[in-house]
C-alpha positions in Angstrom: -23.8 18.1 24.1 -20.3 17.2 22.8 -20.1 14.0 20.8 -18.0 11.1 22.2 -14.6 10.9 20.6 -15.5 7.8 18.6 -18.3 9.6 16.8 -16.4 12.7 15.8 -15.9 11.2 12.4 -19.5 12.1 11.5 -19.3 15.9 11.9 -17.0 18.8 12.0 -13.8 19.6 10.1 -13.3 17.5 6.9 -9.6 16.8 7.6 -10.3 15.8 11.2 -13.1 13.5 10.0 -10.8 11.9 7.6 -8.0 11.5 10.2 -10.4 9.6 12.5 -11.1 7.3 9.7 -7.5 6.4 8.7 -6.4 5.1 12.1 -7.0 1.5 10.9 -5.1 1.9 7.7 -2.2 3.4 9.7 -2.2 0.4 12.1 -2.3 -2.1 9.1 0.7 -0.5 7.4 2.8 0.0 10.5 2.5 -3.8 10.6 3.5 -4.0 6.9 6.5 -1.7 7.6 7.7 -4.2 10.2 7.5 -6.9 7.6 9.7 -4.9 5.1 12.7 -5.4 7.3 11.9 -8.4 9.4 10.5 -11.0 7.0 13.3 -11.2 4.4 16.1 -10.9 7.1 14.5 -13.6 9.3 14.0 -16.1 6.4 17.4 -15.4 4.9 19.6 -14.9 7.9 17.5 -16.4 10.8 16.3 -19.6 9.0 19.1 -19.9 6.5 17.1 -19.9 3.3 18.2 -18.3 -0.1 17.3 -14.8 -1.1 14.8 -16.2 -3.7 12.9 -18.0 -0.8 13.0 -14.8 1.4 11.5 -12.6 -1.4 8.9 -15.2 -2.2 7.7 -15.4 1.4 7.6 -11.6 1.4 5.6 -11.4 -1.8 3.0 -13.9 -0.6 1.4 -11.1 1.3 0.6 -9.3 -2.0 -0.8 -12.5 -3.5 -3.2 -12.6 -0.5 -3.9 -8.9 -0.8 -4.8 -9.4 -4.5 -7.4 -11.9 -3.4 -8.7 -9.6 -0.7 -9.1 -6.4 -2.7 -12.0 -7.5 -4.9 -13.8 -9.1 -1.8 -13.2 -5.8 0.1 -14.8 -3.9 -2.7 -17.8 -6.2 -2.8 -18.3 -6.0 0.9 -18.0 -2.1 0.8 -20.5 -1.9 -2.0 -23.0 -4.4 -0.7 -22.7 -4.5 3.2 -20.7 -1.4 4.1 -17.1 -0.3 4.6 -17.2 -0.9 8.4 -17.4 -4.6 7.8 -14.3 -4.6 5.6 -12.3 -2.6 8.1 -13.3 -4.9 11.1 -12.3 -7.9 9.0 -9.0 -6.3 8.3 -8.1 -5.5 11.9 -9.1 -8.9 13.0 -6.8 -10.5 10.4 -3.9 -8.2 11.4 -4.4 -9.3 15.1 -4.0 -12.9 14.2 -1.1 -12.1 12.0 0.6 -10.9 15.1 -0.4 -14.0 17.0 1.2 -16.1 14.3 4.5 -14.1 14.4 4.7 -14.9 18.0 4.4 -18.5 17.2 7.1 -18.1 14.6 9.4 -16.7 17.2 8.6 -19.6 19.6 9.4 -22.2 17.0 12.3 -20.4 15.3 14.7 -23.2 16.0 12.7 -25.5 13.8 13.3 -23.9 10.4 10.6 -25.7 8.3 7.9 -25.3 10.9 8.7 -21.6 11.5 8.7 -21.0 7.7 5.3 -22.7 7.3 3.7 -20.7 10.1 5.3 -17.5 8.6 3.8 -18.2 5.2 0.3 -18.5 6.8 1.0 -15.3 8.7 1.9 -13.5 5.6 -1.4 -14.6 3.9 -3.3 -13.2 7.0 -1.4 -9.9 6.7 -2.2 -9.7 3.0 -5.9 -10.2 3.7 -5.6 -7.5 6.4 -4.0 -5.0 4.0 -6.6 -5.5 1.3 -9.6 -5.3 3.6 -8.3 -2.4 5.7 -7.1 -0.1 3.0 -10.1 -0.4 0.7 -12.6 -0.3 3.6 -10.9 2.8 5.0 -11.0 4.7 1.6 -14.6 3.9 1.0 -15.7 4.6 4.7 -13.9 8.0 4.5 -15.5 8.9 1.1 -18.9 7.9 2.5 -18.3 10.1 5.5 -17.0 13.3 3.9 -18.6 13.0 0.4 -17.4 12.2 -3.1 -16.3 15.8 -3.6 -13.5 15.1 -1.2 -12.4 11.9 -2.8 -8.9 13.2 -3.6 -8.3 14.3 0.0 -9.6 11.0 1.4 -7.4 8.9 -0.9 -4.4 11.2 -0.2 -4.7 10.8 3.6 -5.1 7.1 3.2 -1.8 7.1 1.3 -0.1 9.2 3.9 -1.0 6.7 6.6 -0.1 3.9 4.2 3.4 4.9 3.4 4.0 6.9 6.7 3.1 3.7 8.5 5.4 1.6 6.3 8.2 4.0 6.9 7.6 4.1 10.7 7.3 0.4 10.9 10.4 -0.2 8.8 12.4 2.3 10.8 11.3 0.9 14.2 12.0 -2.6 13.0 15.7 -1.9 12.5 15.9 -1.4 16.2 13.1 -3.7 17.6 14.0 -6.8 15.6 17.7 -7.1 16.7 16.6 -6.5 20.3 13.4 -8.5 20.6 13.3 -10.7 17.6 10.3 -11.6 15.5 8.3 -12.6 18.7 8.6 -9.1 20.0 7.4 -7.7 16.7 4.4 -10.0 16.9 3.5 -8.8 20.4 3.5 -5.1 19.2 1.3 -6.0 16.2 -1.2 -7.8 18.4 -1.5 -4.8 20.7 -2.0 -2.1 18.0 -4.4 -4.3 16.1 -6.6 -4.8 19.2 -6.8 -1.0 19.6 -7.8 -0.6 15.9 -10.4 -3.3 16.1 -11.9 -1.7 19.2 -12.1 1.8 17.6 -13.7 0.3 14.4 -16.3 -1.5 16.3 -17.3 1.8 18.1 -17.7 3.8 14.9 -21.1 4.1 13.2 -22.0 2.1 10.1 -22.8 3.9 6.8 -25.1 2.1 4.3 -23.5 1.8 0.9 -25.0 3.6 -2.2 -25.8 0.3 -3.9 -28.5 -0.3 -1.3 -30.4 2.9 -2.3 -33.3 2.7 -4.8 -32.4 3.3 -8.4 -28.7 2.5 -8.1 -26.9 1.2 -11.2 -24.5 -1.6 -10.7 -21.8 -2.5 -13.2 -20.6 -6.0 -14.0 -17.0 -6.8 -13.0 -16.1 -7.0 -16.6 -17.5 -3.6 -17.2 -15.5 -2.1 -14.3 -12.3 -3.7 -15.4 -12.8 -2.5 -19.0 -13.0 1.1 -17.7 -10.1 1.1 -15.3 -7.5 -1.5 -16.6 -5.2 1.2 -18.1 -5.3 3.3 -14.9 -4.5 0.1 -13.1 -1.7 -1.0 -15.4 -0.1 2.4 -15.1 -0.3 2.2 -11.3 1.3 -1.3 -11.4 4.2 -0.1 -13.4 4.7 2.9 -11.2 4.7 0.7 -8.1 7.8 -1.1 -9.2 10.1 1.6 -7.7 8.3 1.5 -4.4 8.4 -2.3 -4.5 12.1 -2.3 -5.1 12.7 -0.2 -2.0 10.4 -2.3 0.3 11.7 -5.7 -1.0 15.3 -5.4 -1.7 16.8 -2.5 0.3 17.5 -4.4 3.5 19.0 -7.3 1.5 21.0 -5.1 -0.9 22.4 -2.8 1.7 23.4 -5.8 3.8 25.1 -7.4 0.9 27.3 -4.3 0.2 28.0 -3.5 3.8 25.5 -0.5 3.9 23.3 -2.3 6.4 23.1 0.5 9.1 21.6 2.8 6.4 18.7 0.5 5.4 16.3 2.0 7.9 17.2 5.5 6.9 16.7 4.7 3.2 13.2 3.3 3.9 12.4 6.2 6.2 13.5 8.8 3.6 11.0 7.2 1.1 8.2 7.4 3.7 9.0 10.9 4.9 9.2 12.5 1.4 6.1 10.5 0.3 4.1 12.0 3.3 5.4 15.5 2.7 4.4 15.5 -0.9 0.9 14.3 -0.1 0.5 16.9 2.6 1.7 19.9 0.6 0.9 19.0 -3.0 -2.1 16.6 -2.7 -4.6 19.4 -3.3 -3.0 20.0 -6.7 -4.9 17.0 -8.0 -8.2 18.8 -7.8 -6.7 21.9 -9.2 -4.6 20.6 -12.2 -6.3 17.2 -12.8 -5.2 13.7 -11.9 -3.5 12.9 -15.2 -1.3 16.1 -15.2 -0.1 15.3 -11.7 0.5 11.6 -12.7 2.8 12.6 -15.5 5.0 14.7 -13.3 5.0 12.0 -10.6 6.2 9.3 -13.0 9.0 11.5 -14.2 10.3 12.2 -10.7 10.0 8.5 -9.7 11.9 7.4 -12.8 14.8 9.7 -11.9 14.7 8.4 -8.4 15.0 4.8 -9.4 17.8 5.8 -11.7 19.7 7.5 -8.9 19.2 4.5 -6.6 20.5 2.2 -9.4 23.6 4.3 -10.0 24.3 5.2 -6.2 28.0 4.9 -5.4 27.5 5.7 -1.7 24.7 5.3 0.8 23.8 9.0 0.9 23.1 8.9 -2.9 20.9 5.8 -2.5 19.0 7.5 0.3 18.4 10.5 -2.0 17.2 8.0 -4.7 14.7 6.6 -2.2 13.5 10.1 -1.3 12.9 10.9 -5.0 11.1 7.6 -5.4 8.9 8.5 -2.5 8.2 12.0 -3.8 7.4 10.7 -7.3 5.2 7.7 -6.3 3.4 9.8 -3.6 0.6 11.1 -5.9 0.4 8.4 -8.5 -2.3 6.4 -6.7 -4.7 9.3 -5.9 -4.1 11.1 -9.1 -5.1 8.1 -11.2 -7.7 6.9 -8.6 -9.6 10.2 -8.7 -9.8 10.0 -12.6 -11.2 6.4 -12.5 -13.8 7.2 -9.9 -15.3 9.6 -12.4 -16.2 6.9 -14.8 -17.7 4.1 -12.6 -20.4 5.8 -10.4 -20.8 6.0 -6.7 -22.5 2.5 -6.4 -19.4 0.9 -7.9 -16.8 2.9 -6.2 -15.8 0.2 -3.7 -15.3 -2.5 -6.4 -13.5 0.0 -8.6 -11.0 1.0 -5.9 -10.6 -2.7 -5.0 -9.8 -3.8 -8.5 -7.6 -0.7 -9.0 -5.5 -1.6 -5.9 -5.3 -5.1 -7.2 -3.0 -3.9 -10.0 -0.6 -2.6 -7.4 -0.6 -6.0 -5.6 0.1 -7.8 -8.8 3.1 -5.6 -9.4 4.4 -6.6 -5.9 4.0 -10.3 -6.8 6.3 -9.8 -9.8 9.0 -8.8 -7.4 9.2 -12.4 -6.4 10.3 -13.2 -9.9 12.8 -10.4 -9.7 14.1 -12.0 -6.5 14.6 -15.3 -8.4 16.3 -13.4 -11.3 18.8 -11.7 -8.8 21.0 -14.9 -9.0 21.4 -14.1 -12.8 21.2 -10.3 -13.2 22.3 -9.1 -9.7 20.7 -6.2 -7.8 22.0 -3.8 -10.5 19.9 -5.6 -13.1 16.8 -5.5 -10.9 17.2 -1.7 -10.3 17.7 -1.0 -14.0 14.6 -3.0 -14.8 12.8 -0.8 -12.3 13.9 2.3 -14.2 12.4 1.0 -17.5 9.1 -0.2 -16.0 8.6 3.1 -14.1 9.1 5.2 -17.2 6.7 2.8 -19.1 4.1 3.6 -16.4 4.0 7.2 -17.5 3.5 6.2 -21.0 0.5 4.0 -20.1 -0.9 6.8 -18.0 -1.0 9.0 -21.1 -2.8 6.2 -23.0 -5.4 6.0 -20.2 -6.0 9.7 -20.5 -6.5 9.5 -24.2 -8.9 6.7 -23.9 -10.9 8.2 -21.0 -11.3 11.6 -22.6 -12.4 9.9 -25.9 -15.1 7.7 -24.3 -16.1 10.1 -21.4 -15.4 13.6 -22.6 -17.4 15.0 -19.6 -14.4 14.0 -17.4 -12.0 16.2 -19.4 -10.9 19.3 -17.5 
């Protein structure tokens, strides 16, 4: 007898099983994509606050995600990844509800801003719970030998979702406002929550007899260089997501903002699809070095762009470079923490990405003094530094854990 559609994740083709598992992550990041365009524009132009306030409200999401990531890892390791995903979809649903409230009270700037801040916290929690839960649920479903593929597909839905959400927002927000965006998020989150509740639970490895749990300090001691490298490599991505709509609007390139964000997402997805398997073949660190080089060039092109087309090219290069950074370094760190600590390790690893996004709020404040050009040049330097730290992570890992050396 054929399995019902919601149980297809437990048997059959590996890629199809992974695809059934990344639906929730895609929904969460389409919602994030809406925010990349809507939040800063609404706060700055709709409510009349300064750029620093707009970027701070945008970055609040990442502070909440930073809180959610470790809790998601704990839930995945001790209760199961399904619980984390369900929590994420529920938080995203209520994020949409609050956006509707923001739209209703948009004529009251202080009230609308307060509700939006709470909404951004909810979305941050949703992002952290959904993405970590999805990765661990997929690895548990298809096996640790397919870790790179599971992480890669999670990233495809992450940045593909961001690109799609950002692109759609350039049309939907002017037509329907933030209230309409909230309605869409409520609808897609309800679908994701329903599908997650139907899928079967998988017990985490930590519940099995003889499992070896690491302390938080031990996990961080093993992965902090991988995480620091990821954080630095995320700056280029963060610049695109945080400042493109504002920067393009300030220099009269506004109609091209959606295309720039979409170019990042499209190239990101294509690189994951066609080159993601190279991580297993060549090793995570080798791919990370190439990725950092491409991303650094991309941020440099974006910084120097004299016309919109060149800036869009820079965004595409940033997407292509950043595409494999997370899975390349992530595969390496999972080799040194053990299956029973995988959820916590991925959660803390992702935490470094969220901290890098929080720093963008400080860059937003600095914009009044160094301008957008100064922000982008800072991005060039930090992205290049990420590649150097990745090299350091490789040296330390191969010295302490020589069995992980290819």
